[in-house]
N, C-alpha and C positions, 0 to 999 in steps of 0.2 A: 639846163641840159640844152646842148645845140641841136636845131633842127636844119636838115636840108632839103632843098627842093628836088625836083627830078633833073632840073638844069644843071644845079650845082653837082649832083653825082655825076650826070654825063660829063661836065667838063673835067672833073677830077678823072673820071674813067680814061678819059682821053688824052690826059697831060702826061701819060709815061711817068706819072709819080714825081714829077718835079716838084708839085705843090703840094705834095704828102708832108704832114708834121713828122718828123723823126721821133720814134717810140723811145730811143735811147741816145745820149752823146756819144761821140768817138773821139774822146779826148787824147791827147799825148800824154805818155806816163809822168808821174812826177817822180822826183829823184828817190822818195822812199815813202812807205806806206806802213799803217799798223800791221796790216796783214796784205798778203799776196795769196790769191787764189789762182793755181795754174789747171787750165782746163776750163773754154767756155761753154760746156754742155750743160745737161739739167742739172748734174751734181755739184757742178762748181757754182752755177748761177744759184742755185737753192741754198747752197752753204752762205754764199756772200749776203744773200736777202735774208735769213736767219740770224747772221750775225749782227744784222742791224736791227731788225725788228725784235729779236728775242735778249740780245746781248748790250745792243747800243753802241756796237763797233762799226764807223762808217768810213773811217778812211782806209779803204779796202780798194784793191784793183785786182779786177778778174784778166787774166791775160791768156788769150788764146793765139794759137799758132795759125789758124784759118779763119773760117768765118763762126761767127756764133751759131751753134747747134748742128755744126757741119760734121759732126763725128756720129757716134751710136745715138745720141739723142734724136737725131733723124733718120736714122737707118735700123729700125726696128718695126716689129708688128704690132706695138701700140697696147698689148694686152697688160692688166693691172689686177693682181691679185694677189692673196695672203694665205693659200691653203699649204700652209708649212706644219710639220708634226713637231720637230724639234723645238726643246723650250726657246732657246735664243732666238732661232730664226722666225718662229710662230709671232712673238710678242713685237719683235721689231717691223715686221712688214705688217701686221696688224695697225701699229703707229702710223705707217706709210699708208694705210688704207684710210686710216681717220683723216689724215691730212689731205688726201686724194678728194674725200666727200665735201671737205670746206674750201679746196683750192681756188675755184672760179670767185667765189667771194671773198677770199682773203688778198687775191691778187687783183681783182675787180676786173678778170680778162677772162674770157670764156674759154678753157681747156678743154670742152665739149668732152667731159668726163661721162661714160655711160654705163651704168651698172646693170649690163645686160644678163650677167652669169658667165661662168666657165665651167664646162662640164669635160671631166676625164673619162674617157672610155674604160670600161673593162670589157676584156676579152677573153678570159677564162676564169674557173674558178678561183685561182690562187689570186688575180687581181682584185675579184670580186671581195674577198677576204681581208686583201691589205687596203684597198680603198675605204673599206667600210670601217677598219679600226683607224685608218688616217681621219675619216670624219669624225669618227668618237673623239679622238683626241682633240680636234679642230674645237669641237664644240665645248670640251672642258676646257680649253683656252680662251673662251669667249669668240670664237672665229665661227661667223656662219657657214653651215655645212647641211648638203641635203642630198640623201641617196636617190637617184631617179630610177625607176624600173625600166624595164625593156618596153611594157606597154606605154610607159608615160613617155619615154624616148621619141616612139612613134609619132606620138600625138605632139610633142613639144618641136621635133625636128623631122619632118615627115619626108624630106629629101636624103634623108641618111639611110644607108644600105642595112637593113637590120634581118635581111631573110638569113635563114640557116646556111643558106650555099656561099655566103659571103666570105671572100679570103680570110677577113678578119671578124668573124661571128662577134655579136656584141651582145653581152650579158647584163646590161646596164652602165651607171655613170655615177659619180661623183662630183656633186655641184657645189660650186661658192656661189650663191645668188646674187651676192652684192658685189660680186668681182665685174669685170667689163673690159672696157676699153676707154683711151682717153686720145686726143690729139698730140702728138709728140710734137709738133712746131709750135704749138701754141704754147705748150709747157715751158720751152725754152723763151720763147718771146714774152710770156707772161713773168716770168721771175727775172728776164732781164729789165723789163720795163720797172718791174718793183723794187729791183736792186738801184737801179737809175733814179728811181724817186728820192731815194735815201742819199744820194750823192756820190754812190760808189761807181768808181772809173772802170767801163770795159773797154779793154784793149784789144783789137782783133789785128790780126796779121802781125803777130808779135810772138816769134818762136824762143821758147828759152833753150839756150845753148849750154849753160853752165850754171853751177852752184857756188857760190861763196861760204864757205864754212871755217872756222877759225876757233880752235880748241872745243871742236865738238859742238859748237853753236852755229845756227843758221845766221847770216848777214846779208842775205840776197840772192839775186838771180841774175845771171847776165842772159841778155836777149839780144836779138836782132836789132833793137830799138835801144841799147845801150844798157848799163847796168840798172839796175831797180833793187833800193834796198829794202829789208825788212826783216826782222827778227823772227816772224812767224810767216811759214810758208806751208800752206795745205796744197796738196797734189791730188787731182781729180782728173786724171787723162785716160782712164779705161785701158784699152790694149796697147797704149804706149808708156804704161806704169813703169816696166823695167827698164826703158830707155832712160827716162828721169830719173830712176833712183839709182842707176848705174853712176850718173853724174855725181850722187853723194857718197858713192862706194858701197851702196846697199844692195844684196841681191835678193830679189823677190821668189817666194815659192810659187809663180805664175808663170803660164805659157798663154802666147797669144795666137789666136785661132781665129778664121773666118766663120762666121754665120752667115748665111744668105736667106732671102725671103723674097717674095713674089707677088704681083698682084695681076689679076684679069681685066679685061674690060668691064666696064658697069653695067649692072642689069638690075631690074627691078629688086624689091625685097624679097629675099630668099633664105636667109639665115639670120635670126635674131638674138642667137648668143654665140659665144665662142666654143667650139668643139675641138679639144685635142685626143689623140691617140698615142699612147707609149709603144704599142705593138706597130703600129702602121709608121712610126717617127713622122707624124705629120700635126699641124695644129691650123684653124681655119677660122675665119671670120669674115663678116662683109662690113664692109667701110661704110660711112655716111653718104660718100658718093656713089655706092653701089659696088665697089670693085669686091672680087674675093681676095681676102689677103690670107696667104698661108706660107708656112715655113717648116724646117725641120731641125735636125742636128747639125752639129759644127761639120766642117769641112774634113777633119782630122789630120791636117799637116798644120805645122807653124807658119804664120805669116802677119807682115803688118799692111798686106794690101787689102783695098776694100771691093774687090771684084774675085769672083770665085770661077771654079771649074764646073763642067757640065753635068756630071753624075750626080749629084746633089739636086739640083733641081729636077732633073729626070727621075729621081726617086721620089723625090717630094711631089711632084705633079702626078704621077704613078698611083701613089697614095692616096691623094686628094680624090682620083677618081675612082678608086676601089671604095671609098667611105662615101662619096656622093657622085654617083654613076652621072646625074644629069650635068654635072659640070664640066664633062668631057666635052660637052660643045662649045665651052668657052675659049677665047682666045688670050694668049699670055700677053700681057702687055708691056711689063717691064719687070726687072729683077733689080737687087741691089745687097751689098754685104755689108757687115760691121765687123769691127775688130773685137772679138770678145776675150778679156782678161781673167782666163782660167786658173783659178786658185788651184790647189791639190786636194782639198778637201769639199769644194763646190760651193763654200760660203764666204762672204766679202772679208775683206780687211780693212778697219775702219779703227784709227788711232795714232798712236805716237809712234814715231820712228825710233831709232837708236841715236839719231842725231837731234838735239835740244831744239826746239822750234820748228821741224820738218814734221809734217803730219800725211798720214797716207790713208786714201780713199780708193781702195782698187779690189781686184779678185771678185767682180761681180758676177761671172759666168753667164748663166743666162736670167739673172734677177735684176739688171741695172736699170731698166727702164721704170718699172713697177716699185722700185725702192726710190726712186727720186726725190720725192719731199720728205721721208722719213730719214735717206742720206743726208740731206743737208741739214735737217735739224739737229741730228746727233753729232755731225760733223762740226758742225758751227758751236755746239756746246764743247766740243774736246778741244777746239782751238782756243774759243775763249776762255776755259777754265785750265786749259792745260792739262786736262783729266779726261776720260770719256765717261760720258752719261751712263747710266745703269743698263739701257738697251743697247749699247754697243760694247760693253765690257768682254763679253764672250767673242767680239771680233778682233783681238788684239794681234798683233803680228808675232809675238812670243808663243802663241798657242802652237805653234807647229814645233817649236822647241820643246815645251814642256808634254806636247802630245794630247792636249784639250781640244782636239779638233772637232769640228761639227760637221760631219758627214753624213748629209741627208740626200738618199737616192732619188726623192722626188721633187728635187730642186730645179730641174729642168723645164722648159716649157711645154714636156710632153708628159710629165708627171709619172716616170717609169716606177713600176711596183716592185723591182727584185733588188 
């Protein structure tokens, strides 16, 4: 292990990064690869990493039209959880949780995973009943769940407005104690460095402009850096999935919507868990830097833009101040938006497409970041074996044709109970 003196650290701090060692290479694309992954976010990078680590495939290119992690991976609220009730979702997201717990060690890169717990607030008797049933289902599936009484909430989250006169009176909450948060940028960087260590090419500023398909089989992709050949192409581009698959003549049951989030100025530790409210349409946590991170629901209009309109932040801020009156004194520091690929049943699509050699990873709705390692793990298996893993069999594209949908109302960040 290398040791650096204070003088070395100071010299590098003042060097404007000129002397820093690159964490991954920036190669020019080769004419052909065994596998091409379109999308340099968490899902694409984790897929490439697990293709190499679990399946021994290393002749891979990860193609990103912008910069690595510049999409939804760096534009979310970092919440990690698996509090799902439907069988397919429950086991898939719990696999992702298992991978989160060991990710820092696996990648030899600190992704700052913090299992601080996620609490869904119940605001009426119907929600109490629904959340307790959800908790029982979670435990039957081997997922940690705990009902938090009102008195316990007052001790655990003292700044929460638990008075009877509150706009959203609180009856208790369902907690997943081992859920929490992780550093989104670090996840992308860790998987990028891990993929690069296997010799995988990460090609940034390379936009896909077309797909070459002959006799129903993939041949490669046209890009702004020329044609790149491959018999296997996996697409993981979140809100831009419909645009990519339009190039292959495939219409997806997906709409793209904007989801906004925001942070306040940093303050001393005041909230050591994640609190969500379906009635208030708000979820909030405190970052390691002290910022209050919060968000709500989508803007409810179709968009490919990464910036939103004023009504949603206004609603979210109002709801946050209703739940935590003390936070009304904080100043809003910045906001951002991510493009959500909303599937018609609220569950992801991971599997083969109608084109031989073209694979789909899309439809994540509100579940994209938390699924990152599990998504890459099963998508890598699907590409390598040309068939889905048992954990993603239920997420096939043809379920919308057969009617075997996974319609879970609690799939969103605010865990609605209706």
